[in-house]
ZAMARGU-4260 file (C-alpha; in steps of 0.2 Angstrom, whole numbers, plus 5000, padded with zeros to 4 digits):
<rodrens>
0) 5329/5287/5341 | 5319/5278/5328 | 5303/5287/5333 | 5312/5304/5333 | 5318/5302/5315
5) 5301/5296/5310 | 5293/5311/5317 | 5305/5322/5306 | 5304/5312/5290 | 5286/5307/5290
10) 5278/5324/5287 | 5290/5327/5272 | 5286/5310/5265 | 5267/5311/5268 | 5264/5329/5261
15) 5275/5326/5246 | 5266/5310/5244 | 5250/5319/5242 | 5257/5329/5228 | 5264/5314/5220
20) 5247/5305/5221 | 5238/5321/5214 | 5250/5321/5199 | 5248/5303/5196 | 5229/5304/5196
25) 5230/5319/5183 | 5220/5330/5194 | 5220/5349/5190 | 5235/5357/5197 | 5243/5373/5191
30) 5261/5370/5197 | 5268/5387/5191 | 5255/5397/5200 | 5256/5386/5216 | 5275/5387/5216
35) 5275/5406/5213 | 5263/5408/5228 | 5274/5398/5239 | 5291/5406/5234 | 5285/5424/5231
40) 5271/5426/5244 | 5272/5412/5257 | 5291/5411/5259 | 5294/5430/5261 | 5280/5430/5274
45) 5287/5415/5283 | 5304/5424/5283 | 5298/5439/5292 | 5286/5430/5303 | 5300/5418/5309
50) 5313/5431/5312 | 5301/5443/5320 | 5298/5431/5334 | 5314/5421/5335 | 5328/5423/5347
55) 5342/5421/5334 | 5356/5434/5333 | 5359/5444/5317 | 5377/5438/5318 | 5371/5420/5317
60) 5359/5424/5303 | 5372/5433/5293 | 5385/5420/5296 | 5374/5407/5288 | 5372/5419/5273
65) 5391/5419/5271 | 5393/5400/5275 | 5380/5396/5261 | 5389/5407/5248 | 5405/5398/5252
70) 5397/5381/5250 | 5390/5386/5233 | 5407/5391/5227 | 5413/5374/5233 | 5399/5365/5223
75) 5405/5376/5208 | 5423/5371/5209 | 5419/5352/5212 | 5406/5352/5199 | 5417/5360/5185
80) 5431/5348/5189 | 5421/5332/5188 | 5410/5338/5173 | 5426/5342/5163 | 5434/5326/5168
85) 5418/5316/5162 | 5417/5328/5147 | 5399/5333/5151 | 5392/5350/5147 | 5394/5362/5162
90) 5381/5373/5154 | 5368/5359/5156 | 5374/5351/5172 | 5383/5363/5183 | 5368/5372/5189
95) 5359/5355/5194 | 5375/5351/5204 | 5376/5367/5213 | 5357/5371/5216 | 5350/5359/5229
100) 5332/5358/5234 | 5334/5369/5249 | 5316/5375/5249 | 5304/5361/5246 | 5314/5348/5256
105) 5327/5358/5266 | 5316/5370/5275 | 5304/5357/5282 | 5318/5346/5287 | 5327/5359/5296
110) 5311/5365/5305 | 5307/5347/5311 | 5325/5343/5316 | 5330/5359/5325 | 5313/5369/5328
115) 5311/5388/5325 | 5330/5391/5326 | 5333/5378/5313 | 5320/5386/5302 | 5327/5404/5303
120) 5345/5398/5299 | 5338/5387/5285 | 5329/5402/5278 | 5345/5412/5278 | 5353/5398/5268
125) 5338/5397/5256 | 5339/5415/5253 | 5356/5414/5246 | 5353/5399/5236 | 5337/5407/5228
130) 5346/5423/5224 | 5361/5413/5216 | 5349/5402/5207 | 5339/5416/5198 | 5355/5426/5194
135) 5371/5415/5192 | 5361/5399/5189 | 5350/5406/5175 | 5366/5414/5168 | 5375/5398/5167
140) 5361/5389/5158 | 5356/5403/5147 | 5373/5410/5143 | 5367/5427/5148 | 5370/5436/5165
145) 5356/5448/5172 | 5357/5455/5189 | 5339/5462/5187 | 5332/5445/5193 | 5339/5447/5211
150) 5330/5464/5212 | 5314/5455/5208 | 5316/5441/5221 | 5305/5444/5236 | 5314/5431/5246
155) 5330/5442/5245 | 5319/5458/5250 | 5312/5449/5265 | 5329/5443/5271 | 5336/5460/5271
160) 5321/5467/5280 | 5322/5453/5292 | 5341/5456/5296 | 5337/5474/5298 | 5323/5470/5311
165) 5336/5459/5320 | 5349/5472/5321 | 5338/5486/5328 | 5328/5474/5339 | 5311/5481/5332
170) 5297/5468/5334 | 5283/5469/5322 | 5265/5474/5328 | 5255/5459/5334 | 5242/5461/5320
175) 5256/5461/5306 | 5265/5446/5315 | 5249/5436/5315 | 5245/5440/5297 | 5263/5435/5292
180) 5262/5419/5302 | 5246/5413/5294 | 5252/5418/5276 | 5269/5410/5279 | 5261/5394/5285
185) 5255/5390/5268 | 5273/5390/5261 | 5280/5373/5267 | 5265/5362/5263 | 5263/5370/5246
190) 5281/5368/5242 | 5281/5349/5247 | 5264/5346/5237 | 5272/5355/5222 | 5287/5344/5223
195) 5277/5329/5223 | 5266/5335/5208 | 5282/5340/5199 | 5290/5323/5201 | 5275/5314/5195
200) 5275/5324/5179 | 5293/5324/5174 | 5298/5315/5158 | 5315/5306/5161 | 5327/5303/5147
205) 5346/5300/5147 | 5346/5291/5164 | 5365/5288/5164 | 5369/5307/5164 | 5355/5310/5176
210) 5362/5297/5188 | 5379/5304/5187 | 5373/5322/5191 | 5362/5315/5205 | 5376/5306/5213
215) 5388/5321/5211 | 5375/5333/5218 | 5372/5322/5234 | 5390/5317/5237 | 5398/5334/5233
220) 5384/5342/5243 | 5388/5331/5259 | 5406/5333/5257 | 5406/5352/5255 | 5393/5354/5269
225) 5404/5345/5281 | 5419/5354/5276 | 5411/5371/5277 | 5404/5367/5294 | 5422/5362/5300
230) 5430/5377/5292 | 5418/5389/5300 | 5418/5380/5317 | 5399/5378/5316 | 5390/5369/5331
235) 5372/5364/5335 | 5358/5370/5324 | 5370/5380/5312 | 5380/5364/5309 | 5365/5354/5306
240) 5357/5366/5294 | 5371/5369/5283 | 5374/5350/5281 | 5356/5347/5277 | 5354/5361/5265
245) 5370/5356/5256 | 5365/5338/5254 | 5348/5340/5247 | 5344/5333/5230 | 5343/5342/5213
250) 5330/5356/5214 | 5315/5355/5202 | 5318/5372/5196 | 5334/5366/5187 | 5322/5355/5176
255) 5312/5371/5172 | 5327/5381/5167 | 5334/5366/5157 | 5318/5365/5147 | 5317/5384/5144
260) 5334/5385/5137 | 5335/5367/5129 | 5350/5361/5139 | 5347/5343/5141 | 5330/5344/5150
265) 5328/5325/5150 | 5344/5321/5158 | 5341/5335/5171 | 5324/5328/5175 | 5332/5311/5178
270) 5344/5319/5190 | 5330/5327/5200 | 5320/5310/5201 | 5336/5300/5205 | 5343/5312/5218
275) 5326/5314/5226 | 5323/5295/5227 | 5341/5292/5234 | 5338/5306/5247 | 5322/5299/5253
280) 5332/5283/5256 | 5347/5291/5265 | 5338/5304/5275 | 5339/5294/5292 | 5358/5294/5290
285) 5359/5312/5285 | 5348/5318/5299 | 5359/5308/5312 | 5374/5316/5305 | 5367/5333/5305
290) 5360/5331/5323 | 5377/5325/5329 | 5372/5307/5332 | 5385/5299/5321
</rodrens>
């Protein structure tokens, strides 16, 4: 069991560690460009390449879309209640409570824990989270709602096309599938390296608020993930994926949005660092729970 868990966790630690060391050494790294490549080029290719060669039903994929949406609504309710009770700004902190790091950390963990089936289901979850993040998430932080962002999100387009391919059972040509596999293969390593670089460069202030948000994100995420899995009667990889994706730490993008709209960026940066550090320590427990070993 220890060897199995180490095989899942070690690649995530090591690749993110490369990014962390890179950032600490102040080596050149255009985080914005790399992140855009990973999310807007690599991840859509990964979605299509994974779905085109995977034996996962369209029903299972679309169910994960709905389950993730319900979990996001659960995070919103819990976050609003707790933030109001603590008299903390929902505009600054609700999005970090809701938006987990389902890409940089969630995708590789689901892949290593549940194989290609886990990756496909995790991609469904990530597509919903990404779409929500760049529409409702930005609206909460900025105070303005724009649905145009979802139209410009390649992950959403790729997910829709992937579902369509599953429904009609139309495989991609070999040359196109091979191209997408190679291109999509850059996504997960790049996201993990970018995560490490981002963590090395974050400036942390207001650690108390950051710690509160970090603990709320992780505890609410785990509770809602378990509750939603039970509510929908999920089993196997689907259950494990929603638990892992729900319990991930605060996404780095939350800091970028907070800095852009001047919504307590120091505290949000603290929540990213603290929640990520806690997650690295608690990953063995989370994976055992997700894999049905507890």
